[in-house]
Backbone as a ProteinNet text record, in pm:
[ID]
protein_1_A
[PRIMARY]
XXXXXXXXXXXXXXXXXXXXXXXXXXXXXXXXXXXXXXXXXXXXXXXXXXXXXXXXXXXXXXXXXXXXXXXXXXXXXXXXXXXXXXXXXXXXXXXXXXXXXXXXXXXXXXXXXXXXXXXXXXXXXXXXXXXXXXXXXXXXXXXXXXXXXXXXXXXXXXXXXXXXXXXXXXXXXXXXXXXXXXXXXXXXXXXXXXXXXXXXXXXXXXXXXXXXXXXXXXXXXXXXXXXXXXXXXXXXXXXXXXXXXXXXXXXXXXXXXXXXXXXXXXXXXXXXXXXXXXXXX
[TERTIARY]
-3346.9	-3216.2	-3135.3	-3005.5	-2914.7	-2807.7	-2802.4	-2707	-2601.6	-2480.9	-2371.2	-2265.1	-2168.1	-2049.3	-1920.7	-1821.4	-1701.4	-1577	-1470.8	-1343.8	-1296.5	-1175.9	-1122.4	-1214	-1199.9	-1283.2	-1263.2	-1371.2	-1365.1	-1355.9	-1334.9	-1318	-1405.7	-1517.9	-1608.6	-1668.4	-1695.7	-1766.5	-1900.8	-1995.5	-2130.2	-2126.6	-2213.9	-2220.7	-2358.3	-2381.4	-2497	-2451.1	-2527.3	-2500.3	-2587.5	-2525.3	-2615.3	-2665.8	-2752.7	-2813.3	-2715.6	-2594.3	-2495.8	-2402.6	-2435.6	-2348	-2222.1	-2216.3	-2104.6	-2131.4	-2032.8	-2046.1	-2022.3	-2105.5	-2096	-2086.7	-1983.1	-1963.7	-2063.1	-2114.8	-2210.5	-2152.3	-2019.3	-1963.1	-1997.9	-2022.6	-2054.4	-2202.1	-2276.1	-2422.9	-2457.1	-2407.1	-2435.7	-2309	-2302.4	-2184.1	-2161.2	-2275.4	-2260.2	-2401.4	-2409.7	-2541.7	-2581.3	-2642.7	-2676.5	-2826.4	-2864.7	-3009.6	-3055.1	-2971.3	-3010.9	-3034.5	-2942.9	-2952.9	-3072.5	-3116.3	-3221.6	-3358.4	-3367	-3500.3	-3570.7	-3703.3	-3776.1	-3738.3	-3723.6	-3686.9	-3546.3	-3452.7	-3319	-3318.7	-3388.3	-3393.7	-3452.5	-3556.8	-3618.3	-3514.5	-3440.3	-3341	-3235.4	-3180.5	-3076.7	-3129.2	-3256.4	-3311.8	-3327.4	-3330.8	-3352.8	-3218.5	-3104.8	-2975.3	-2946	-2892.8	-2849.6	-2716.4	-2714.7	-2590.2	-2470.7	-2497.3	-2385.3	-2307.9	-2369.6	-2306.3	-2216.9	-2219.5	-2141.1	-2011.4	-1906.3	-1778.6	-1786.6	-1720.6	-1710.4	-1613.5	-1641.9	-1543.1	-1484	-1354	-1284.3	-1326.9	-1347.2	-1385.2	-1285.5	-1329	-1241.4	-1226.7	-1290.9	-1282.8	-1355	-1307.1	-1376	-1511.5	-1617.5	-1747.7	-1769.6	-1813.7	-1840.8	-1985.1	-2018.4	-2157	-2239.3	-2360.9	-2435.3	-2495.8	-2498.4	-2542.2	-2440	-2427.8	-2323.2	-2389.2	-2318.2	-2351.4	-2494.7	-2556.6	-2692.9	-2697.1	-2806.2	-2820.2	-2844.4	-2925.6	-2956.7	-2935.8	-2877.3	-2877.4	-2951.2	-3076	-3166.4	-3179.8	-3200.8	-3222.1	-3344.7	-3406.1	-3524.2	-3485.3	-3509.1	-3476.5	-3591.5	-3561.7	-3653.9	-3781.7	-3755.6	-3865.9	-3908.9	-3859.3	-3906.6	-3955.8	-4078.1	-4139.5	-4049.4	-3997.3	-3918.4	-3781	-3731.1	-3603.5	-3627.3	-3742.9	-3769.8	-3787	-3846.7	-3861.3	-3733.8	-3635.2	-3504.7	-3425.8	-3448.2	-3378	-3453.2	-3571.6	-3651	-3719.1	-3725.8	-3781.3	-3929.4	-4003.3	-4144.6	-4159.9	-4270.2	-4298.9	-4321.2	-4248.8	-4267.2	-4405.2	-4463.1	-4587.6	-4577.5	-4458.9	-4430.7	-4285.6	-4248.4	-4114.6	-4010	-3903.9	-3785.5	-3697	-3661.9	-3585	-3454.1	-3344.9	-3217.1	-3138.4	-3034.7	-2947.3	-2813.4	-2764.9	-2631.9	-2536.6	-2419.4	-2323.2	-2292.7	-2289	-2256.5	-2112.9	-2034.1	-1893.7	-1884.4	-1993.7	-1997.7	-2019	-2072	-2106	-1983.6	-1988.9	-1879.9	-1920.9	-1827.5	-1864.4	-1903.6	-1982.5	-2038.5	-1940	-1816.2	-1714.8	-1593.7	-1600.8	-1489	-1472.1	-1348.3	-1328.1	-1407.8	-1460.9	-1525.8	-1417.4	-1399	-1294.9	-1352.1	-1296.2	-1333.1	-1281.9	-1371.8	-1326.2	-1233.3	-1147.1	-1059.2	-1146.5	-1117.4	-1196.5	-1323	-1349	-1471	-1473.5	-1584.4	-1596.6	-1722.9	-1816.1	-1946.1	-1985	-1905.3	-1933	-2031.8	-2132.2	-2247.3	-2286.9	-2363.6	-2410	-2563	-2612.1	-2757.8	-2781.6	-2827.1	-2869.9	-2999.2	-3011.7	-3128.3	-3161.2	-3295.1	-3336.6	-3328.1	-3257	-3246.8	-3340.2	-3407.3	-3493.8	-3410.2	-3408.6	-3333.5	-3435.7	-3429.7	-3531	-3492.2	-3598.8	-3571.9	-3633.2	-3710.1	-3779.3	-3806.2	-3786.1	-3800.9	-3938.2	-3928.5	-4047	-4062.3	-4174.1	-4204.5	-4354.1	-4388.8	-4526.8	-4602	-4548.3	-4606.6	-4711.4	-4829.5	-4931.4	-4892.9	-4944	-4900.2	-4936.3	-5046.2	-5089.8	-4998.1	-4913	-4821.9	-4674.1	-4651.9	-4517.3	-4430.4	-4483.1	-4401.4	-4358.9	-4428	-4384.8	-4247.7	-4208.3	-4082	-3971.5	-3998.4	-3894.1	-3837.7	-3704.1	-3635.1	-3604	-3567.8	-3540	-3490.9	-3412.4	-3374	-3228.2	-3169	-3032.9	-3012.7	-2904.4	-2864.8	-2790	-2819.1	-2749.6	-2700.3	-2581.9	-2534.4	-2528.2	-2624.1	-2618.1	-2527.5	-2393.4	-2301.2	-2311.3	-2308	-2337.2	-2239.1	-2190.4	-2116	-2209.1	-2245.7	-2357.4	-2316.8	-2197.1	-2160.2	-2165.9	-2113.9	-2123.9	-2271.4	-2352.4	-2489	-2576.9	-2559.8	-2653.3	-2599.1	-2472.2	-2413.6	-2334.6	-2311.5	-2228.8	-2310.7	-2431.6	-2522.8	-2549.7	-2662.5	-2698.7	-2773.7	-2772.3	-2844.5	-2766.2	-2830.4	-2766.9	-2653.3	-2633.8	-2551.2	-2403.4	-2359.2	-2213.7	-2189.4	-2288.4	-2268.3	-2306.9	-2348.3	-2399.5	-2322.8	-2244.6	-2191.4	-2034.7	-1971.9	-1827.2	-1794	-1663.1	-1620.1	-1646.1	-1695.6	-1724.1	-1848.5	-1924.4	-2039.2	-2164.8	-2147.4	-2259.5	-2232.1	-2190.3	-2172.9	-2313.8	-2307.3	-2433.5	-2413.8	-2498.7	-2489.1	-2484	-2441.2	-2351.2	-2419	-2545.7	-2615.2	-2747.4	-2798.9	-2936.2	-3019.3	-3128.1	-3212.1	-3341	-3377.6	-3498.3	-3622	-3720.1	-3836.3	-3919.1	-3910.8	-3989.9	-3941.4	-3817.9	-3764.9	-3795.7	-3849	-3887.3	-4036.4	-4122.6	-4266.9	-4330.9	-4277.3	-4338	-4219.1	-4183.6	-4074.5	-4106.8	-4228.6	-4261.1	-4266.2	-4191.8	-4177.7	-4038.2	-3935.5	-3794.4	-3720	-3675.2	-3585.8	-3451.9	-3396.4	-3270.5	-3192.7	-3061.9	-2979.8	-2843.3	-2779.3	-2638.9	-2566.8	-2446.3	-2350.3	-2231.2	-2180.4	-2059.5	-1966.5	-1851	-1750.5	-1817.6	-1911.6	-1976.3	-2098	-2128.6	-2238.8	-2362.6	-2474.4	-2593.3	-2641.2	-2648.5	-2688.3	-2822	-2847	-2977.8	-3047.3	-3173.8	-3244.2	-3392.5	-3425	-3554.4	-3622.5	-3725.5	-3803.4	-3865.7	-3870.9	-3938.1	-4085.4	-4138.7	-4273.6	-4300.7	-4195	-4216.6	-4184	-4166.8	-4153.5	-4272.7	-4252.6	-4367.5	-4423.3	-4334.5	-4375.8	-4316.2	-4398.9	-4351.9	-4296.6	-4248.3	-4183.3	-4272.7	-4392.8	-4486.6	-4504	-4526.5	-4540.9	-4417.5	-4298	-4169.9	-4147.9	-4161.8	-4131.1	-4224.6	-4354.7	-4449.6	-4418.2	-4394.8	-4375.1	-4253.4	-4137.3	-4015.5	-4027.8	-4098.9	-4112.4	-4190.7	-4255.1	-4322.3	-4232.2	-4110.3	-4015.3	-3887	-3840.6	-3717.9	-3745.8	-3714.1	-3734.6	-3637.4	-3685.8	-3614.8	-3574.2	-3453.2	-3404.1	-3364	-3369.3	-3330.2	-3185.4	-3169.6	-3034	-3027.8	-3119.5	-3121.3	-3149.9	-3100.2	-3120.4	-3187.7	-3284.9	-3349.4	-3324.6	-3243.3	-3223.7	-3339.4	-3413.2	-3545.8	-3551.9	-3442.7	-3441.9	-3397.6	-3370.7	-3310.5	-3397.3	-3391.2	-3456.6	-3379.2	-3432.4	-3358.5	-3229.6	-3143.6	-3021.6	-2896.6	-2913.2	-2795.5	-2717.1	-2590.6	-2501.7	-2546.7	-2601.2	-2640.4	-2762.1	-2834	-2953.5	-2930.3	-2807.1	-2770.9	-2785.2	-2859.6	-2873.6	-2806.4	-2744.4	-2742.7	-2631.7	-2535.6	-2420.7	-2411.8	-2424.9	-2417.1	-2285.7	-2286.3	-2168.9	-2138.2	-2013.8	-1975.4	-1860	-1839.3	-1733.3	-1598.2	-1497.1	-1360.3	-1282.6	-1160.7	-1076.3	-1051.6	-1067.2	-1056.4	-1181.9	-1289.8	-1424	-1472.1	-1549.9	-1600.8	-1754.5	-1820.6	-1965.7	-1999.3	-2105.3	-2161.6	-2314.3	-2374.2	-2513.3	-2582.3	-2714.1	-2786.8	-2933.5	-2999.5	-3149.4	-3169.6	-3267.6	-3287.7	-3313.7	-3242.2	-3261.7	-3174.6	-3105.1	-3032.7	-2883.4	-2835.1	-2692.3	-2641.7	-2516.3	-2446.2	-2331.5	-2314.3	-2209.5	-2114.6	-1985.7	-1886.8	-1787.7	-1775	-1685.8	-1596.8	-1474	-1382.2	-1360.6	-1355.2	-1334	-1183.5	-1144	-1001.1	-990.3	-873.3	-846.5	-859	-917.8	-925.2	-784.8
-3877.6	-3917.5	-3795.2	-3804.4	-3690.3	-3730.4	-3657.1	-3689.9	-3578.6	-3607	-3511.6	-3552.8	-3465	-3490.9	-3454.7	-3532.8	-3518.1	-3528.7	-3462	-3474.2	-3342.5	-3336.4	-3211.3	-3140.9	-3007.5	-2936.7	-2988.9	-3017.8	-3071.6	-3225.3	-3289.5	-3434.8	-3498	-3434.4	-3477.2	-3612.2	-3690.4	-3820.6	-3816.9	-3893.8	-3893.7	-3978.1	-3940.8	-4008.8	-3987.1	-4063.5	-4035.6	-4026.2	-3964.5	-3959.6	-4053.5	-4156.7	-4247.8	-4197	-4267.2	-4221.2	-4192.3	-4245.3	-4230.3	-4108.5	-4041.9	-3933.2	-3968.4	-4094.7	-4143.2	-4125.7	-4071.6	-4055.7	-4189.1	-4225	-4359.7	-4324.8	-4380.6	-4353.7	-4420.6	-4345.9	-4397.4	-4415.8	-4409.7	-4414.6	-4540.8	-4649.9	-4776.4	-4781.3	-4680.5	-4679.1	-4567.6	-4450.9	-4338	-4262.6	-4190.8	-4123.9	-3997.9	-3933.8	-3808.4	-3772.3	-3674.4	-3623.9	-3516.2	-3559.7	-3471.6	-3490.9	-3433.9	-3444	-3583.1	-3672.3	-3809.9	-3881.2	-3857.5	-3917.9	-3864.5	-3739.8	-3677.2	-3706.4	-3783.6	-3824.3	-3915.1	-3920.6	-3997	-4142.8	-4209.4	-4350.5	-4378.7	-4284	-4304.4	-4275.2	-4180.1	-4154	-4273.8	-4334.6	-4453.9	-4567.7	-4580	-4689.6	-4668.6	-4547.9	-4517.8	-4539.7	-4498.9	-4510.9	-4658	-4745.6	-4882.8	-4958.6	-4888.9	-4946.2	-4944	-5050.6	-5057.8	-4980.1	-4864.7	-4787.6	-4866.9	-4962.7	-5048.9	-5119.1	-5139.7	-5212	-5118.1	-4989.2	-4894.9	-4858.2	-4827.6	-4792.6	-4670.4	-4669.6	-4553.3	-4461	-4325.5	-4219.1	-4166.4	-4150.1	-4110.2	-3973.4	-3945.1	-3812.2	-3701.8	-3584.7	-3474	-3439.5	-3520	-3496.4	-3371.1	-3301	-3186	-3218.5	-3138.2	-3152.6	-3050.6	-3096.6	-3007.9	-2960.3	-2879.7	-2844	-2971.9	-2969.7	-3095.9	-3142.4	-3057.8	-3106.7	-3066.4	-3141.2	-3116.6	-3059.9	-2961.1	-2911.7	-2879.3	-2797.8	-2748.8	-2669.6	-2668.9	-2580.8	-2440.7	-2423.6	-2291.1	-2288.4	-2180.9	-2147.4	-2017.2	-2026.5	-1911.4	-1855.8	-1729.9	-1667.9	-1578.4	-1567.1	-1486.7	-1370.8	-1247.1	-1128.5	-1075.3	-1022	-957	-1045	-1169.3	-1261.5	-1289	-1206.2	-1211.6	-1077.6	-1071.2	-940.2	-868	-931.4	-859.9	-821	-891.6	-852.3	-726.7	-730.9	-613.8	-489.4	-506.4	-393.9	-335.3	-426.4	-373.2	-301	-337.1	-269.4	-146.2	-126.6	-12.1	-30.5	-153.1	-186.5	-216	-193.4	-227	-375.2	-433.6	-576.1	-598.5	-687.5	-714.9	-764.4	-724.4	-776.9	-910.9	-937.5	-1069.7	-1103.1	-1233.4	-1271.8	-1202.2	-1153.1	-1097.4	-1212	-1241	-1355.6	-1309.6	-1359.9	-1334.5	-1467.2	-1465.9	-1583.1	-1558.5	-1652.2	-1648.4	-1725	-1666.5	-1735.4	-1875.2	-1972.2	-2106.9	-2113.8	-2023.6	-2017	-1976.6	-1922.9	-1887.4	-2005	-2111.9	-2226	-2296.8	-2326.4	-2392.9	-2476.5	-2537.7	-2625.4	-2541.8	-2602.6	-2529.6	-2476.6	-2535.2	-2493.6	-2439.5	-2415.9	-2352	-2209.7	-2157.3	-2015	-1932.6	-1816.4	-1718.3	-1610.6	-1589.1	-1492.7	-1354	-1257.3	-1123.2	-1063.9	-1018.9	-963.4	-843.1	-818.5	-706.3	-581.6	-488.7	-361.6	-371.9	-490.9	-506.7	-422.3	-358.1	-274.7	-319.5	-389.1	-415.5	-560.1	-650.4	-795.5	-833.3	-909.6	-943.1	-1088	-1131.8	-1271	-1281.2	-1398.7	-1419.3	-1569.5	-1618.9	-1761.4	-1781.4	-1885.4	-1915.4	-2059.5	-2087.7	-2224.1	-2248.6	-2353.6	-2381.6	-2494	-2479.3	-2584.2	-2656.6	-2787.1	-2866.9	-2934.8	-2904.8	-2959.4	-3100.4	-3183.6	-3329.2	-3370.9	-3279.5	-3319.4	-3187.3	-3199.1	-3081.3	-3009.8	-2879.7	-2802.3	-2689.1	-2693.9	-2591.5	-2559.6	-2434.6	-2397.5	-2483.8	-2504.1	-2593.9	-2525.5	-2570.7	-2516.6	-2540	-2454.5	-2462.1	-2598.5	-2653.5	-2784.6	-2897.8	-2881.6	-2979.2	-2949.1	-2836.3	-2791.2	-2883.9	-2941.5	-3026.6	-3154	-3193	-3312.5	-3291.8	-3164.8	-3133.4	-3103.5	-3114.6	-3083.8	-3219.5	-3226.3	-3342.4	-3323.3	-3204.3	-3182.7	-3042.2	-3024.8	-2885.1	-2886.6	-2767.3	-2752.4	-2613.7	-2593	-2459.2	-2386.2	-2256.2	-2172	-2048.3	-1999.1	-1868.4	-1778.2	-1689.6	-1596.5	-1482.4	-1508	-1408.4	-1289.5	-1170.3	-1050.6	-941.6	-870.6	-750.2	-629.7	-562.2	-462.1	-345.9	-291.5	-186.4	-231.2	-347.7	-399.3	-419.1	-467.1	-502.2	-378.7	-277	-164.7	-32.9	-10.9	121.1	128.9	16.1	13.3	6.7	33.4	38.3	-91.2	-101.8	-227.6	-321.9	-444.9	-553.2	-595.8	-683.3	-730.2	-826.9	-872.6	-987.5	-960.9	-837.7	-807.3	-830.9	-813.3	-830.4	-969.5	-1055.2	-1182.1	-1305.5	-1277.3	-1388.9	-1413.9	-1338.5	-1356.4	-1498.6	-1534	-1667.2	-1685	-1808.3	-1856.3	-1783.2	-1711.8	-1640.6	-1734.2	-1865.8	-1959.9	-2086.2	-2076.9	-2206.2	-2277.2	-2403.6	-2483.2	-2620.6	-2652	-2782.2	-2756.7	-2850.7	-2963.9	-3076.9	-3091.9	-3206.4	-3159.7	-3239.2	-3225.3	-3323.4	-3272.3	-3353.7	-3376.1	-3497.3	-3525.2	-3467.9	-3430.6	-3357.2	-3428.5	-3560.4	-3634.2	-3600.8	-3555.4	-3523.1	-3380.4	-3303	-3156.6	-3144.2	-3194	-3196.5	-3066.5	-2952.3	-2826.9	-2724.8	-2697.9	-2603.8	-2462.2	-2437.1	-2297.9	-2286.6	-2374.4	-2373.3	-2421.4	-2360.2	-2395.8	-2280.6	-2298.7	-2185.7	-2182.5	-2065.9	-2046.9	-1932.6	-1946.5	-1846.8	-1832.7	-1721.7	-1694.4	-1637.7	-1685.8	-1625.5	-1574.6	-1458.4	-1400.1	-1383.1	-1450.2	-1444.8	-1482.2	-1577.3	-1625.9	-1546.4	-1434.7	-1356.2	-1378.7	-1409.9	-1438.9	-1309.3	-1315.4	-1195.3	-1221	-1334.4	-1365.6	-1477.4	-1457.1	-1558.5	-1554.7	-1626	-1611.6	-1745.4	-1740.6	-1860.3	-1838.5	-1952.4	-1945.7	-1912.2	-1907.4	-1863.2	-1723.5	-1644	-1501.7	-1480.7	-1591.7	-1580	-1508.6	-1420.3	-1358.8	-1457.1	-1526.5	-1628.2	-1761	-1860.6	-1990.7	-2077.6	-2196.5	-2287.2	-2329.2	-2356	-2396.6	-2285.4	-2166.9	-2052.1	-2028.7	-2035.7	-2008.9	-2105.6	-2235.6	-2335.6	-2310.7	-2293.1	-2270.3	-2142.3	-2036.1	-1901.4	-1901.3	-1948.8	-1945.6	-2028.9	-2144.6	-2233.5	-2170	-2060.6	-1991.4	-1897.1	-1876.6	-1788.6	-1861.9	-1958.2	-2032.4	-2181.1	-2262.1	-2403.9	-2454.7	-2523.5	-2581.6	-2720.4	-2756.7	-2889.6	-2963.1	-3091.5	-3172.4	-3132.8	-3102.1	-3056.5	-2914.2	-2835.5	-2689.4	-2655.1	-2538.2	-2489.7	-2356.1	-2336.3	-2208.3	-2160.6	-2055	-1996.8	-1900.2	-1917.7	-1862.1	-1727.6	-1663.4	-1532.5	-1548.8	-1438.4	-1442.3	-1366.2	-1405.6	-1333	-1210.7	-1129	-1005.7	-1050	-944.1	-962.2	-958.3	-919.3	-902.1	-779.8	-778.8	-673.1	-540.1	-519.2	-386.3	-331.2	-427.6	-383	-340	-356.2	-316.7	-168.8	-120.7	17.3	58.9	182.7	284.9	264	176	157.5	13.6	-0.7	-138	-206.4	-336	-416.1	-500.3	-500.6	-581.7	-673.3	-777.6	-870	-821.2	-870.4	-842.7	-973.9	-965.1	-1082.6	-1133.9	-1269.5	-1334.4	-1361.2	-1294.5	-1320.9	-1461	-1516.2	-1651.7	-1648	-1694.9	-1712.4	-1859.5	-1873.7	-2005.7	-1992	-2079.8	-2063.3	-2199.1	-2193.2	-2320.9	-2301.5	-2396.3	-2413	-2539.7	-2538	-2652.3	-2781.8	-2886.3	-3012.4	-3033.4	-2922.7	-2929.2	-2917.8	-2915.4	-2907.5	-2765.9	-2757.6	-2628.8	-2604.7	-2479	-2433.2	-2349.6	-2345.9	-2260.3	-2204.9	-2078.6	-2019.7	-1914.6	-1909.3	-1805.5	-1709.1	-1576.5	-1483.4	-1466.7	-1480	-1468.3	-1368.4	-1318.8	-1227.6	-1309.2	-1252	-1320.7	-1323.1
5269.6	5215.3	5185.9	5219.7	5200.8	5095.2	4988.8	4884.7	4880.1	4853.1	4847	4752.8	4733.4	4652.4	4727.5	4713.8	4794	4704.8	4743.2	4671.1	4626.7	4558.7	4516.4	4407.6	4393.6	4298.6	4159	4089.6	3956.3	3949.5	4063.3	4069.1	4171.9	4203.6	4311.9	4274.7	4379.4	4355.7	4428.9	4385.1	4449.6	4574.3	4672.7	4798.2	4862.8	4965	5049.9	5192.2	5278.6	5422.8	5496.6	5568.3	5632	5763.5	5833.6	5955.6	6071.3	6059.6	6166	6125.3	6017.1	5974.4	5899.2	5853.5	5774.2	5628.4	5557.4	5415.7	5346.7	5255.1	5186.9	5033	4971.4	4825.7	4737.2	4638.4	4550	4401.5	4390.6	4257.5	4181.8	4254.7	4186.7	4138.6	4183.3	4153.2	4049.9	4069.2	3978.9	3947.9	3835.2	3795.3	3876.6	3923.4	3995.7	4052.1	4135.6	4179.8	4079.1	3974.5	3864.1	3823.7	3716.5	3675.6	3660	3612	3599.6	3729.8	3815.5	3950.8	4036.6	3999.6	4082.8	4025.4	3922.2	3872.7	3974.3	3972.8	4071.4	4070.7	3954.6	3959.4	4018.6	3986.1	4039.5	4190.5	4237.3	4377.1	4453.5	4392.7	4460.4	4461.3	4353.8	4347.9	4453.9	4462.2	4566.3	4701.6	4726.4	4858.1	4900.4	4799.7	4835.5	4866.1	4854.1	4887.3	5031.5	5086.7	5225.1	5229	5301.4	5310.1	5352	5436.4	5489.2	5385.7	5271.8	5161.5	5079.2	5103.5	5028.5	5108	5026.4	5088.8	5180.7	5296.6	5381.3	5321.3	5339.2	5301.6	5432.1	5431.1	5545.2	5590.5	5719.9	5768	5724	5719.8	5687.1	5543.1	5454.5	5311.7	5270.2	5161.2	5120.9	5063.2	5094.3	5043.7	4930.1	4814	4701.4	4699.8	4602	4580.1	4570.7	4626.4	4634.4	4504.2	4405.2	4273.4	4168.5	4060.2	3957.4	3831.8	3775	3641.6	3615.7	3706.1	3671.8	3542.9	3473	3357.2	3406.9	3514.7	3569.6	3720.5	3770.3	3908.5	3920.2	3964.3	3971.5	4112.2	4127.1	4258.5	4258	4373.8	4385.3	4480.7	4433.5	4514.7	4595.2	4711.4	4801.7	4823.7	4860.8	4876.2	5019.5	5112	5248.7	5290.6	5344.7	5377.7	5473.4	5575.8	5676.3	5620.7	5522.6	5455.4	5366.1	5294.1	5213.6	5292.1	5415.1	5504.7	5554.1	5583.3	5639.6	5529.7	5398.7	5294.6	5242.5	5295.4	5248.9	5113.8	5068.7	4935.8	4944.6	4845.3	4840.5	4819.4	4866.6	4849.4	4693.6	4638.5	4488.7	4459.7	4347.9	4303.2	4239.7	4182.1	4127.5	4169.9	4165.6	4202.9	4117.5	4182.9	4114.3	4087.2	3960.4	3920	3857.4	3896.2	3834.8	3830.5	3743.8	3732.2	3798.5	3876.3	3931.1	3841.1	3814.6	3727.4	3778.2	3695.2	3732	3783.5	3735.2	3789.8	3933.5	3994.1	4134.2	4226.1	4170.3	4248.8	4304	4437.8	4502.2	4619.9	4685.7	4803.8	4920.4	5013.5	5124.4	5223.2	5220.8	5320.9	5253.6	5125.4	5046.2	5087.8	5079.6	5104.9	5009	5060.1	4974.6	4942.2	4810.7	4764.5	4749.5	4828.7	4813.4	4686.5	4595.2	4467.8	4482.7	4392.3	4389.1	4384.2	4467.5	4472.2	4555.9	4615.1	4692.3	4817.5	4846.9	4971.7	5050.7	4988	5058.3	5036.1	5086.4	5070	5179.8	5137.6	5224.8	5215.1	5311.9	5322.6	5301.2	5260.9	5243.5	5257.5	5372.5	5384.1	5307.4	5231.4	5157.1	5148.6	5149.8	5114.4	4967.7	4925.8	4783.4	4744.6	4631.9	4576.9	4471.9	4475.3	4372.7	4287.7	4159.8	4063.7	4022.7	4020.6	3979.7	3845.7	3784.9	3660.2	3577.9	3451.2	3363.6	3393.1	3411.2	3443	3333.8	3265.1	3166.2	3164.5	3194	3207	3306.5	3420.8	3520	3605.6	3613.7	3708.5	3850.6	3934.9	4079	4142.3	4100.7	4165.7	4124.7	4019.9	3982	4018.5	4075.1	4097.1	4181.3	4285.1	4372.7	4309	4203.5	4132.4	4064.4	4047.2	3979.1	4080.8	4209.5	4311.3	4356.6	4360.7	4413.7	4557.5	4600.6	4739.3	4762.9	4875.7	4915.8	4959.7	4969.9	5016.1	5070.1	5141.4	5187.1	5077.3	5056.1	4966.6	5041.1	5012.2	5056.2	4926.8	4913.2	4795.8	4833.1	4829.9	4863.5	4761.1	4815.5	4734.8	4759.9	4657.6	4671.3	4639.1	4747.6	4733.6	4647.3	4652.9	4564.2	4414.3	4385.9	4248.8	4206.3	4300.3	4272	4250.3	4337.6	4342.7	4285.5	4306.8	4273	4146.9	4076.3	3961.7	3830.1	3834.8	3717.2	3658.3	3583.7	3520.4	3614.3	3584	3660.3	3783.5	3859.9	3984.2	3958	3837.7	3810.6	3858.4	3840.6	3879.6	4026.7	4103	4248.7	4296.1	4210.3	4251.2	4190.5	4085.5	4010.7	4017.9	4112.4	4128.2	4168.4	4145.7	4189.7	4335.3	4369.5	4502.5	4566.7	4489.2	4547.7	4556.3	4538.9	4542.1	4617.7	4746.5	4825.8	4833.6	4798.9	4790.5	4852.7	4949	5025	5166	5249.1	5219.5	5144.4	5158.4	5086.2	5040.6	4946.3	4903.1	4973	5043.6	5124.6	5047	5027	4945.1	5016.9	4934.4	4979.7	5085.7	5089.2	5189.4	5335.7	5347.7	5475.1	5523.8	5431.2	5461.7	5422.3	5506.9	5467.1	5445.9	5512.7	5497.2	5471.2	5343.8	5316	5359.9	5389.4	5440.3	5588.2	5653.4	5803.5	5834.8	5775.4	5793.4	5853.7	5981.6	6039.8	5964.7	5950.5	5884.9	5951.6	5956.6	6029.2	5971.8	6008.1	5973.9	6092	6111.7	6215.3	6138.2	6182.6	6126.2	6245.9	6242.3	6352.6	6485.5	6478.6	6596.8	6646.3	6579.9	6619.4	6527.8	6590.8	6508.3	6444.9	6306.8	6228.2	6167.4	6108.4	6054.1	6135.4	6162.6	6241.4	6191.9	6088.2	6027.4	6000.4	5922.9	5891.6	5747.4	5680.6	5551.1	5555.2	5676.2	5700.7	5642.6	5642.8	5599.6	5454.7	5376.3	5232.8	5178.7	5078.8	5006.3	4905.6	4833	4736.4	4777.4	4802.7	4855.8	4743.1	4783.5	4695.2	4576.1	4605	4497.3	4391.6	4445.5	4354	4270.2	4332.9	4263.4	4148.8	4180	4073.9	3957.2	3986.8	3880.5	3802.6	3876.2	3812.2	3721.9	3782.3	3704.7	3577.5	3588.3	3468.5	3352.7	3375.7	3268	3195.1	3242.3	3179.1	3143.3	3219.5	3200.9	3219.3	3129.2	3147.3	3251	3353	3461.6	3427.7	3453.7	3421.5	3550.3	3548.1	3668.4	3703.5	3832.3	3886.8	3897.2	3844.4	3861.8	4006.9	4041.8	4183.4	4177.4	4265.2	4285.5	4433.4	4445.2	4581.4	4604.5	4709.4	4723.7	4801.1	4827.1	4890.7	5038.7	5100.8	5234.4	5337.1	5459.2	5571.1	5612.4	5704.1	5745.2	5820.8	5831.5	5904.8	5817.5	5688	5602.4	5645.9	5601.7	5648.7	5610.3	5489.1	5443.1	5515.7	5589.6	5655.5	5803	5851.4	5990.2	6005	6103.3	6131.1	6257.3	6268.3	6169	6069	6098.2	6010.6	5957	5822.1	5766.6	5805.3	5806	5837.3	5718.5	5672.5	5559.1	5592.2	5514.9	5541.7	5504.9	5578.5	5548	5543.9	5490.6	5481	5624.2	5638.1	5767.6	5839.4	5800.3	5861.8	5829.8	5918.1	5901	5904.9	5804.8	5797.8	5831.7	5904.6	5939.1	5919.1	5840.8	5809.4	5786.8	5808.9	5799.2	5775.9	5714.7	5712.7	5791.5	5882.2	5972.4	5889.8	5926	5864	5732.6	5693.2	5563.1	5583.7	5708.9	5727.9	5748.8	5775.7	5813.1	5712.3	5669.5	5584.2	5671	5638.8	5699.8	5600.9	5587.7	5491.3	5550	5512.3	5554.1	5429.7	5456.3	5344	5327.7	5200.4	5164.5	5045.9	5023.1	4908.5	4776.7	4676.4	4539.6	4478.1
[MASK]
+++++++++++++++++++++++++++++++++++++++++++++++++++++++++++++++++++++++++++++++++++++++++++++++++++++++++++++++++++++++++++++++++++++++++++++++++++++++++++++++++++++++++++++++++++++++++++++++++++++++++++++++++++++++++++++++++++++++++++++++++++++++++++++++++++++++++++++++++++++++++

């Protein structure tokens, strides 16, 4: 099942995508695609609805972030062995965890705003885990009970802000529009093996990233359990699980960074496609 949100920013409505690719409004069923809607009982209830009984949404409508008002938007750094190699970083002994500002979260096809003074704007396609049930000190064998599904994330990054401006990574990760999320949340039953998901990024039509979650250092089960020992995860929270090789700063011998007018297109197989244009902030 594919759940999404559509409409103007701040006024999105809940919906599902039927098997024919038609968006069907869920406003008469749930208030939003939020923590309540992502609970196991609610997902079962929504799955039992005949989509044909729901109103059609006209094509061309804006798609918002696939979940509303998460408590936490977490990211995992350097979580692909081949990406760590391209950046010259050592393989982490434990997951690197950081928080992305909730203000960065936006729709999958919204413009990405280049911050003022930005010189090194970069892309990162990532598999996103959507939490469906509160997770606190969860053992690995129970981790999947807390997962509602998955989505595509673009962990947009400003490398100078992130690496060269001192302090933590947050400055380069939390700018407005640095968190395109969606287009939809796909329930976990449709992705039987999250450690075998191809994912890719194209910039101006050129394939830059072409990887697989097979090369993750820490898999979905490990990440949900690990993070829950430090930060309580709530239904509706998102964990962006790291990116494969092919980011702009990893291009040799000369890194490639985004400029105004560039177009990113990215996807995780089975989870939809995002498209963003870079504009001035």
